[in-house]
N, C-alpha and C positions, 0 to 999 in steps of 0.2 A: 346206565348202560345205553339207554336210548340216545342220550347226548353224544356218547362216544361214536355210535354208528352214524349219527347225523354229521358229525365233524368229518369222519372218513369219507362220507358221500360227497360233501362239499369239496374236499381236497381232490377227490377223484374227478369231479366235474370240472374243476379249475384246470387240472392237468390235461383233460381232453380238449378244453377250450384252447389252451396254449399249443397243444399238439396240432390243432387245426388252423392255427394262425399262419398267415402268409408273410409275417414280418421276418426279415432276415437279420439275425443277431449281429451286432458289431463284433469286432475281434475280442473285446473284453466280456462278451456274453450278454450285453444289454441290447434292448431293442428300440433305441432312440425314443425314450419317453417324452422328450421335449417336443418331438415332431407333432404330437397330438395335443400339445398344450395350447389353449386359446386364451387371449387376453381381452379384458373388457375394453371396448373401443374408447370409452370416455376417460380411461386412465392413460393419458398421453405422457410424453416425456416430462412436461412441466410438473406433473404430480409427483413423479419420482424425484425430480430435482428439488422440489419444495420439501419433500420428506428428508432428503439428505441435508439440506441447509438448516433444518430445524435443530440439528445437533450443534450448529455454530452459535451457541448461546452467548450473547454479549449484552451487558446491562444497558438497556436503551429505554429509559422511562419517558423520554421526549420523542419517541419514534414518529408520531404524527407530524410534529413541527420539524423534526429532522428531515423527514421525507419531503416536506414542502420546500425546505431550503435546498435539498438535493436537486429537486426539479428546477428550482430557480437557478442553481449553479449550472445545471445542464443547459438551460436556455441562454444564460449569460456567456457560457463557454462557446456555444454554437454561433451566436449572433454578434458577440462583441469580442471576446478574447481571441478565439481562433482566427477570425478575420483580421484582427490587429496583428497577430503573429504572421499571418500570410503576407500582409502588407510590409511588415518589418523585414521579412526575408526577401521580399521583392526589391526593396529600395536599399538594403544594406548588404554589402559584400560579405561573404562568409568569413573572411579574415577579420573584418570589423566585428561581426557578431561574436566570434570566438574571443576577441579582446574584451568585449563588454562582459561576456560570461565570466571570463577569468578575473576581471576587475571586481565584480560583485562577489565572486567566490572568495577572493582574497579578503574582502571586507568581512565575509562570513566567518573566516578563520579566527577573527577576534573573539566572537562568541564561542566558537569551538574551544579555544584556549581557555577562556573564562570558566566554562563549565567543566573542562577537563581538570583544571586546578581545583575547583570545588569538589570534584569527586576523588581528589587525591591520587590521580593517575599520573605518577611522576614521569615515566618514560614517554607516555603519550603526550604529555604537556611539553616535553622537550622537543618531540618531533614536530608538533604543531608550531612551536616557537621558531624552530629552524625553517619550517615551511613559510611562515610569515616573513621572516627576514630575507630569505632568498627571493621570494616572489615580489616583495615590495622593493627590493634594491635591484637585483639582477633582472627581475621581471618588469621593471619600470612601473611601479605602483600597482603591480598585479595584472597588467595587460597581457603578460606572458606567464606561463606556468612552468618554469624550469625545475621547481621542486619535485613535481611528479616524475620528471625524467631522471631526477637524482635519487629516486627511490623513496620519496616522501609523499605518498598519495594522500588525498584529502580524507580526514577523519572527522565525521560529523558528530557533534554533541549539542545539546540544548538543555535549557533549564527543566523542561519536562522530564528528560532522561535523568537529569541530576536528582530531581525529586523522587523518581522511581528508584534510583540507585540507593537512596536512603529509606526506602520502604513505603513511600507514599503511593497508595493505590490509585488506579486510573480514574475511578469514579464513573459517573454516567457518560455514555457516548454522546458526542455533540457534533453536529455538522455546522461549520461556520460559513457564513455567506462569502462566496468567492474563494475562500481559503480551503474549504473542503473538510475532510474527516478530522476529528480531534476528540478529546475528552476533557473532563473538567481539569485534571492535572496538567495536561499538555496545553490547554488554553491559558491557564494561569502562568505556565512556563513561558509561553509565547509573549505574554504581556511583560514579564520580567526581562526577557531577552531584548525586547524592543526598547524598553527604558534603558537597559544597560548599554546597548549599542549607542543610544543617543548621548549618554553621559560620557562614555569613553571617547566618542567623537574622533575615531581613527581617521587619519588623513584629512580631517576637517570636512569629511563628506556629509555627515548629518547636518552640520550647520549650513553648508552650501545648499543641501537639498531642501532645507526649510525655506530658503530664499528662492529656490528654483524648483518648484514642484514637478516640473517635467522630468527631473531625475527619478522621482518616485514612479512616474509613469513608465519610464524606461526600465526600471528595476522590475516592475510588475510584468511587463511584456517579456523581459528576459527570463523571469521565473517561469512563465507559461511556456516559453520557447524551449526551456531546458527540462520541462516536466513531460515524460513520455506518456503518461496516462491520458486517455481521451474518453469522455463519457460515451457509453454505448459500445465500446470496443469489446466488452466481455460477451456481447450478443446473448444476453440472458435477461428474462424478466425479473430475476433475483439479483441484479447487479448491486443494488443497495446493500443487500445482506452480505454479498461477497466482499464488497469494499469495506464494509464495517468490520467483518471478521479478519480480513487480511491486514487492515490497518492496526487493529488491536494486537494481533499476533506478532506483526513485525516490530511494533514498539516494544513488546515484552521481550522479544529476542534481543533487541538492541540493549535493553536494560540489563539483561542477563549475561550479555557478552563480557568475557574477561578482557582485561587490558592486553 
């Protein structure tokens, strides 16, 4: 009985306290409880961001080495690659840069066709074949891209995607020097694609490139020129985690995509 009277007294006291309050209730009857909420100053935005990205779990057993390579790539990009791209843009007219990009893109369609066939994607293989024929002939060895205007946009495939298509898991995350994010499966696929392109020797470009290494330099500059990502653009101390997660998810989405 005593506990009952004590509970009633507490309820009555709380009602009196609320009755004497100067807070003006909102339309829904609440009195803005968040207005009185205080935060610990040491818990800044970075703490909350770090907690959010802890959910982006990617298998990364070589994280220490990967982060070191990531920092190296950042420095190489800032002090070598981007200055080279700026110089390339300064001395090369836009129409010539477009032609160079189209040329290397056309060469890349050989690997796209190769992997599309390996994945038994019949319709896609025919589209890529038509794209190669139109761009190599009408487009003058790929300097022009009439296929895209004809409704045959570029469809990218590589041996890493082919391996994933047949159930090979991605394995540990890897950051490659200069090349950036990858994983064990995709790195193996990159090696296979490189060897295959050399063996196919489309338009005799690999043979000529081996005798004229400046073509490889031009290809590298063009690759950086056509890559929109720039280190630091995410404006976050957790850029490494973001890039790792986005790369992994985008690759998986590509593997899961239907023809």
